[in-house]
Structure formats: structure tokens, C-alpha cells
C-alpha positions as CSV (number, residue, x, y, z in Angstrom):
1,X,0.0,0.0,0.0
2,X,1.2,3.5,-0.8
3,X,2.2,5.6,2.1
4,X,0.0,8.5,1.2
5,X,-3.3,8.9,-0.7
6,X,-3.4,11.4,-3.6
7,X,-6.1,14.1,-3.3
8,X,-8.2,12.3,-6.0
9,X,-7.9,9.0,-4.2
10,X,-8.9,10.6,-0.9
11,X,-12.0,12.3,-2.5
12,X,-13.0,9.0,-4.2
13,X,-12.8,7.2,-0.8
14,X,-14.8,10.0,0.9
15,X,-17.6,9.7,-1.7
16,X,-17.6,5.8,-1.5
17,X,-17.9,6.1,2.2
18,X,-21.5,7.5,1.7
19,X,-22.6,4.4,-0.1
20,X,-22.2,2.3,-3.3
21,X,-21.6,4.4,-6.5
22,X,-21.2,4.0,-10.2
23,X,-18.1,5.4,-12.0
24,X,-20.1,8.0,-14.1
25,X,-21.8,9.3,-11.0
26,X,-18.5,9.6,-9.1
27,X,-16.8,11.3,-12.1
28,X,-19.7,13.9,-12.2
29,X,-19.8,14.6,-8.5
30,X,-16.0,14.9,-8.1
31,X,-15.6,16.8,-11.3
32,X,-12.7,14.7,-12.5
33,X,-11.8,13.1,-15.8
34,X,-12.6,9.5,-16.7
35,X,-8.9,8.8,-17.1
36,X,-8.2,10.2,-13.6
37,X,-11.0,8.1,-12.1
38,X,-9.8,4.9,-13.9
39,X,-6.2,5.4,-12.8
40,X,-7.1,6.2,-9.2
41,X,-9.8,3.5,-8.8
42,X,-7.5,0.8,-10.2
43,X,-4.9,1.8,-7.6
44,X,-7.5,1.7,-4.8
45,X,-8.7,-1.7,-6.0
46,X,-5.2,-3.1,-6.2
47,X,-4.5,-2.0,-2.7
48,X,-7.8,-3.4,-1.4
49,X,-9.2,0.0,-0.3
50,X,-12.3,-0.3,-2.5
51,X,-14.3,-3.2,-3.9
52,X,-16.0,-3.5,-7.3
53,X,-19.4,-5.2,-8.0
54,X,-20.7,-5.9,-11.5
55,X,-24.5,-6.4,-12.0
56,X,-25.5,-8.9,-14.6
57,X,-28.9,-7.7,-15.6
58,X,-28.8,-8.3,-19.3
59,X,-27.6,-4.8,-20.2
60,X,-24.3,-4.1,-22.0
61,X,-22.0,-3.1,-20.7
62,X,-23.2,-4.4,-17.3
63,X,-23.4,-1.7,-14.6
64,X,-20.5,-1.5,-12.2
65,X,-20.6,-0.3,-8.6
66,X,-17.8,0.7,-6.3
67,X,-17.7,0.8,-2.5
68,X,-15.1,1.4,0.2
69,X,-13.7,-1.6,2.2
70,X,-12.8,-1.7,5.9
71,X,-9.2,-1.3,4.9
72,X,-10.2,1.7,2.9
73,X,-11.9,3.2,5.9
74,X,-8.8,2.8,8.0
75,X,-6.6,4.4,5.3
76,X,-9.1,7.3,4.9
77,X,-9.3,7.8,8.7
78,X,-5.5,8.1,8.9
79,X,-5.4,10.5,5.9
80,X,-8.1,12.8,7.4
81,X,-6.4,12.6,10.9
82,X,-9.7,11.6,12.5
83,X,-8.1,10.4,15.8
84,X,-6.4,13.7,16.2
85,X,-9.6,15.5,15.3
86,X,-11.5,13.6,18.1
87,X,-8.8,14.0,20.6
88,X,-8.7,17.8,20.3
89,X,-12.5,18.0,20.3
90,X,-12.7,16.0,23.6
91,X,-10.1,18.3,25.1
92,X,-12.2,21.4,24.1
93,X,-9.6,22.5,21.6
94,X,-12.2,23.6,19.1
95,X,-10.6,24.4,15.7
96,X,-12.0,25.6,12.4
97,X,-12.3,22.0,11.1
98,X,-14.5,21.1,14.0
99,X,-16.8,24.0,13.3
100,X,-16.9,23.2,9.6
101,X,-17.8,19.5,10.2
102,X,-20.5,20.3,12.8
103,X,-22.0,23.0,10.6
104,X,-22.1,20.6,7.7
105,X,-23.9,18.0,9.9
106,X,-26.5,20.5,11.0
107,X,-27.0,21.6,7.4
108,X,-27.5,17.9,6.4
109,X,-30.1,17.5,9.2
110,X,-32.0,20.6,8.2
111,X,-31.8,20.6,4.4
112,X,-30.8,17.0,3.5
113,X,-28.0,16.2,1.0
114,X,-27.8,18.2,-2.2
115,X,-25.0,17.9,-4.7
116,X,-21.9,17.7,-2.5
117,X,-18.8,19.7,-3.0
118,X,-15.4,18.1,-2.5
119,X,-14.7,19.8,0.8
120,X,-18.2,18.9,2.0
121,X,-17.4,15.2,1.3
122,X,-14.4,15.5,3.5
123,X,-16.4,17.0,6.3
124,X,-19.0,14.3,6.0
125,X,-16.3,11.6,5.9
126,X,-14.8,12.9,9.1
127,X,-18.2,12.9,10.8
128,X,-18.9,9.3,9.7
129,X,-15.4,8.0,10.7
130,X,-15.7,9.9,14.0
131,X,-18.9,8.0,14.7
132,X,-21.0,11.1,14.7
133,X,-23.3,10.3,11.8
134,X,-24.3,7.2,9.8
135,X,-25.1,7.3,6.1
136,X,-27.9,4.9,5.2
137,X,-29.5,4.7,1.8
138,X,-28.7,8.3,1.0
139,X,-30.0,9.6,4.3
140,X,-28.1,10.9,7.3
141,X,-28.8,9.7,10.8
142,X,-27.2,11.4,13.8
143,X,-25.7,8.9,16.3
144,X,-25.7,9.4,20.1
145,X,-22.1,10.5,19.7
146,X,-23.1,13.0,17.1
147,X,-25.7,14.5,19.4
148,X,-23.2,14.7,22.2
149,X,-20.8,16.5,19.9
150,X,-23.4,19.1,18.8
151,X,-24.5,19.7,22.4
152,X,-20.8,20.1,23.5
153,X,-20.2,22.5,20.6
154,X,-23.4,24.6,21.1
155,X,-22.2,26.6,24.2
156,X,-19.1,27.8,22.2
157,X,-21.2,28.9,19.3
158,X,-23.8,30.5,21.6
159,X,-21.1,32.6,23.3
160,X,-19.9,33.7,19.9
161,X,-23.4,34.7,18.9
162,X,-23.8,36.5,22.2
163,X,-20.6,38.5,21.6
164,X,-21.9,39.5,18.1
165,X,-25.4,40.4,19.5
166,X,-24.0,42.5,22.3
167,X,-21.4,44.2,20.1
168,X,-24.2,45.0,17.6
169,X,-26.6,46.3,20.1
170,X,-23.9,48.5,21.5
171,X,-23.4,50.3,18.2
172,X,-27.0,51.0,17.1
173,X,-30.2,52.4,18.6
174,X,-32.7,49.6,19.4
175,X,-35.8,50.6,17.4
176,X,-39.1,48.7,17.2
177,X,-37.9,46.3,14.5
178,X,-34.8,45.3,16.5
179,X,-36.9,45.0,19.6
180,X,-39.2,42.6,17.8
181,X,-36.2,40.4,16.8
182,X,-34.9,40.4,20.3
183,X,-38.3,39.4,21.6
184,X,-38.4,36.5,19.2
185,X,-35.0,35.3,20.3
186,X,-36.1,35.5,24.0
187,X,-39.3,33.7,23.3
188,X,-37.5,30.9,21.4
189,X,-34.9,30.4,24.1
190,X,-37.7,30.2,26.8
191,X,-39.7,27.7,24.7
192,X,-36.7,25.5,24.1
193,X,-35.9,25.5,27.8
194,X,-39.5,24.5,28.7
195,X,-39.7,21.8,26.0
196,X,-36.2,20.4,26.8
197,X,-37.1,20.0,30.5
198,X,-39.9,17.5,29.5
199,X,-37.2,15.1,28.2
200,X,-35.5,14.9,31.6
201,X,-36.6,11.9,33.7
202,X,-39.2,13.0,36.3
203,X,-37.1,11.8,39.2
204,X,-34.3,14.2,38.2
205,X,-36.6,17.1,37.6
206,X,-35.5,19.0,40.7
207,X,-31.8,18.4,40.1
208,X,-32.3,19.6,36.5
209,X,-34.0,22.8,37.6
210,X,-31.2,23.6,40.0
211,X,-28.7,22.9,37.3
212,X,-30.5,25.3,35.0
213,X,-30.5,28.0,37.7
214,X,-26.8,27.5,38.3
215,X,-26.1,27.9,34.5
216,X,-28.4,30.9,34.3
217,X,-26.5,32.6,37.1
218,X,-23.2,32.0,35.4
219,X,-24.5,33.2,32.1
220,X,-26.0,36.4,33.6
221,X,-22.6,37.3,35.1
222,X,-21.0,36.7,31.6
223,X,-23.7,38.9,30.0
224,X,-23.2,41.7,32.6
225,X,-19.4,41.6,32.1
226,X,-19.9,41.8,28.3
227,X,-22.4,44.6,28.6
228,X,-20.0,46.6,30.8
229,X,-17.3,46.1,28.2
230,X,-19.6,47.4,25.4
231,X,-20.7,50.3,27.6
232,X,-17.0,51.2,28.2
233,X,-16.4,51.2,24.5
234,X,-19.3,53.5,23.9
235,X,-18.1,55.9,26.6
236,X,-14.5,56.1,25.3
237,X,-15.4,56.5,21.6
238,X,-16.8,60.1,21.9
239,X,-13.7,61.2,23.8
240,X,-11.6,59.7,21.1
241,X,-13.5,61.5,18.4
242,X,-13.2,64.9,20.2
243,X,-9.5,64.4,20.6
244,X,-9.1,63.7,16.9
245,X,-11.2,66.7,15.9
């Protein structure tokens, strides 16, 4: 086996990870030439990273389907550095690749799979090999590990959104339209909190309520700190402008 996959070989394996595919379909999706596919697929077949199935249904030439093997999955997992990806995520060392993969998963859940781009195939392959999603008959199913990953990631994204929101509110006057948006966000957050509590086992209801109160207290302190920071920026800006004038 070669020490390193070529970019085309890696993208072919990423695509085959989503299911069994025909050569013409693979060529079209990846945007590669027939010659490139033939050369790469032959190499992958020779090394046992993909398998080939021919259907004898009376048509000529008979349709051929390719799929990834277990050996191919291991090679792709190594090429995409999935173990390192998971290790950093568990340590809370969230990098751009984690955000891109998680955003791709949420897009798949909301909108389904469209025509994938090469980079999206890599994100999906990482998610599959990390055990976060399963691809079954063209549909995506989130595993328990996937849900855990999304819930672990959400607080980081929420804090980013909070920073954007507070920075924005600190720079504009809150009119009726913005007030309406803020009211919607508040209503949605309260509705989610109420509905989410119904999934907690009844015997843990009190403990869950206390946990929520504890988190709210921490979040309120974080908001107060950020509001003070925004207010200090607003207070210093006029002085800066006067000094420059």
C-alpha cells in the first residue's frame, strides 16, 4: 500500500464512504476526468481499499458499482487525521475544522443532502469516521455520539453569537424592529428551555431545575461583564472623536 493517498484517491474514498456508487456518478460529482478516475480506482482496487461489484442484468456493458472496504476506511481515517480531530475536540480545543464539520452536519439534518462539493465530502467523511453520523441509503442519521458533539459545541457557538449580538446592540439604537427580533430570540430560548425539560426523567426534575438555575446565574454574570465592556467602548469613543477633531 502506498504511504499517502493522492487528493483524488482521498476524495473518491470520501464519496464511496457515503454508499455504493457507479463510475459515471463519481466522475460527475467529483468533477474529475474519466482517465483520472480509472487510474485512481485501479490503484485503490489493487491496494484493497475499494471493492467492485458488477451487476449482470442483461444490459451491455453491465453496470459496475464501487464501495469502500474496511481497509479503505482505515486508510481514509488516517489520511483525514480523525483520531487527532476527536482528541482535540474532547479536550475542548475547538478548531476551524470542528466548526466546519459540525456546521455541515446541521445543514444535512435541516436541508438534506444536495449535490456535495469536494470539501463537504471530506467534512461528511470525518463525521462518519468519527462515529457522529451514519449514512444509510442516501439519508443521514445522527448517532448518540453526534448529538453529544453538537451539544458540546453549542455553548461555544452561543457565546460567539452573544458577543456578536451585544457588540451590535452597543453600536445601534434599538428601534421597534430590532426590539421585535430580540423578543423573538427571547421567546424561542424560553420555549426551548421549557420543552427540553420535558425530556428529563421525572425523578431528576428538581436536580435539572437547580442545574439550569446555576447555569443561568453564570450566564447572567457573563452577560453583565460583556455589557459593561460594550458600555465602556461607547463611553470612550466620543472622547476619542473629540480628541481627533
